[in-house]
C-alpha positions as CSV (number, residue, x, y, z in Angstrom):
1,X,53.8,-1.7,0.9
2,X,50.7,-1.7,3.1
3,X,47.8,-4.2,2.4
4,X,44.3,-3.4,3.8
5,X,41.8,-6.1,4.9
6,X,40.2,-6.2,1.4
7,X,43.6,-7.1,-0.2
8,X,44.4,-9.6,2.5
9,X,41.1,-11.4,1.8
10,X,42.1,-11.6,-1.9
11,X,45.2,-13.6,-0.7
12,X,44.1,-15.7,2.2
13,X,41.0,-18.0,2.2
14,X,40.2,-17.1,5.9
15,X,37.1,-15.1,6.8
16,X,35.9,-13.7,10.1
17,X,36.0,-14.9,12.8
18,X,39.1,-16.9,11.7
19,X,40.7,-14.1,9.8
20,X,43.2,-12.9,12.4
21,X,45.2,-10.2,10.6
22,X,43.7,-6.7,10.0
23,X,46.5,-5.1,8.0
24,X,49.9,-5.9,6.5
25,X,52.3,-3.1,7.4
26,X,55.2,-4.4,5.3
27,X,55.7,-7.2,2.8
28,X,58.6,-8.6,0.9
29,X,56.9,-11.2,-1.2
30,X,57.9,-14.8,-0.5
31,X,60.4,-13.5,2.1
32,X,58.7,-11.7,5.0
33,X,55.8,-9.7,6.2
34,X,54.7,-7.6,9.2
35,X,51.1,-7.7,10.1
36,X,48.8,-6.1,12.7
37,X,45.9,-7.6,14.6
38,X,43.7,-5.3,16.8
39,X,42.6,-7.5,19.7
40,X,39.0,-6.4,20.7
41,X,36.7,-7.5,23.5
42,X,33.9,-8.3,21.1
43,X,35.8,-11.3,19.6
44,X,33.9,-14.6,20.3
45,X,36.7,-16.4,22.2
46,X,36.7,-13.9,25.0
47,X,33.2,-15.1,26.2
48,X,34.9,-18.2,27.5
49,X,38.6,-17.5,27.6
50,X,38.5,-16.5,30.4
51,X,35.3,-14.9,31.9
52,X,36.3,-11.9,33.9
53,X,40.0,-12.2,32.7
54,X,40.0,-12.3,28.9
55,X,43.2,-13.6,27.3
56,X,43.8,-14.2,23.6
57,X,44.3,-18.0,23.4
58,X,47.8,-19.1,22.4
59,X,46.5,-21.1,19.5
60,X,44.9,-18.0,18.0
61,X,48.2,-16.1,18.4
62,X,49.8,-18.9,16.5
63,X,47.1,-18.8,13.8
64,X,47.5,-15.0,13.5
65,X,51.3,-15.4,13.1
66,X,50.8,-18.1,10.5
67,X,48.4,-15.9,8.5
68,X,50.9,-13.1,8.3
69,X,53.4,-15.6,7.0
70,X,50.7,-16.9,4.7
71,X,50.3,-13.5,3.1
72,X,54.1,-13.3,2.5
73,X,54.0,-16.8,0.9
74,X,50.8,-16.4,-1.1
75,X,51.3,-12.8,-2.3
76,X,53.3,-13.6,-5.5
77,X,50.9,-14.1,-8.4
78,X,52.2,-17.7,-9.1
79,X,51.0,-18.7,-5.6
80,X,47.6,-17.1,-5.7
81,X,44.9,-19.7,-5.2
82,X,47.1,-21.9,-3.1
83,X,46.6,-22.6,0.6
84,X,49.4,-22.7,3.1
85,X,48.9,-25.9,5.3
86,X,50.7,-26.5,8.6
87,X,53.1,-29.4,8.6
88,X,54.1,-28.8,12.2
89,X,55.2,-26.2,14.7
90,X,58.4,-26.1,16.8
91,X,60.0,-23.8,19.3
92,X,56.6,-22.4,20.5
93,X,57.0,-19.8,23.3
94,X,54.5,-17.6,25.0
95,X,56.1,-14.8,27.1
96,X,53.2,-12.5,28.1
97,X,49.4,-12.6,27.8
98,X,47.7,-10.8,24.9
99,X,44.5,-9.1,26.1
100,X,41.7,-7.0,24.6
101,X,42.9,-3.5,23.7
102,X,46.3,-4.8,22.6
103,X,47.7,-4.5,19.1
104,X,49.5,-7.7,18.2
105,X,52.3,-7.0,15.7
106,X,53.6,-10.1,13.9
107,X,56.9,-10.3,12.1
108,X,57.1,-13.4,9.9
109,X,60.1,-14.5,7.8
110,X,60.3,-17.5,5.5
111,X,63.6,-19.1,6.5
112,X,63.7,-22.2,4.2
113,X,61.9,-23.3,1.1
114,X,62.3,-26.6,-0.9
115,X,59.7,-27.0,-3.6
116,X,56.2,-26.5,-2.1
117,X,57.5,-27.0,1.5
118,X,59.3,-24.7,3.9
119,X,59.8,-23.3,7.3
120,X,58.5,-19.9,8.6
121,X,59.6,-18.1,11.8
122,X,57.3,-15.6,13.4
123,X,57.4,-13.4,16.4
124,X,54.5,-11.6,18.0
125,X,54.9,-8.2,19.8
126,X,52.7,-6.0,21.9
127,X,54.1,-2.5,22.7
128,X,57.5,-3.7,21.2
129,X,57.7,-6.5,23.7
130,X,58.0,-10.1,22.5
131,X,54.8,-12.0,23.6
132,X,55.0,-15.1,21.5
133,X,57.1,-16.9,18.9
134,X,57.2,-20.1,16.8
135,X,58.6,-21.9,13.8
136,X,56.0,-23.3,11.4
137,X,56.6,-26.1,8.8
138,X,54.3,-25.5,5.8
139,X,53.2,-26.9,2.5
140,X,51.7,-24.9,-0.3
141,X,48.8,-26.7,-2.0
142,X,46.1,-25.7,-4.5
143,X,42.7,-25.6,-2.8
144,X,41.4,-28.6,-4.8
145,X,44.5,-30.7,-3.7
146,X,43.7,-29.8,-0.1
147,X,40.1,-30.9,-0.3
148,X,41.0,-34.1,-2.0
149,X,43.5,-34.9,0.8
150,X,40.8,-34.3,3.5
151,X,39.0,-37.6,2.9
152,X,42.2,-39.7,2.8
153,X,44.1,-41.2,5.7
């Protein structure tokens, strides 16, 4: 099943410039997803990262991977309206720079779930070569729960 940008925006709360997945190429709800991000020179981060030698920041690669995983987690109707929050990241690796003109393909798989908490593994590829990977700890929360947590320490 392919999801276009309009369907992705019905699932994820992110909006440009922080929406970092353009299309979902495959999805097995609450199990896995494969997403596509076209990396273009007109994205705002390239004005400063780095002038004359643009590279997609690693943190944005991680965010793109997490968003693809988020689509897999939030696609089931019972999870719509929830937000996937980071609880931590492990085993982060960057193998090769991602630059304008690249198509970043992310394969994300939910590897463990306990209640509203779990672990997601994601790999990023450009031209079928591994460029980045990470394990994400996540919690699924309703939007109103998230905003009530924001003011507490």
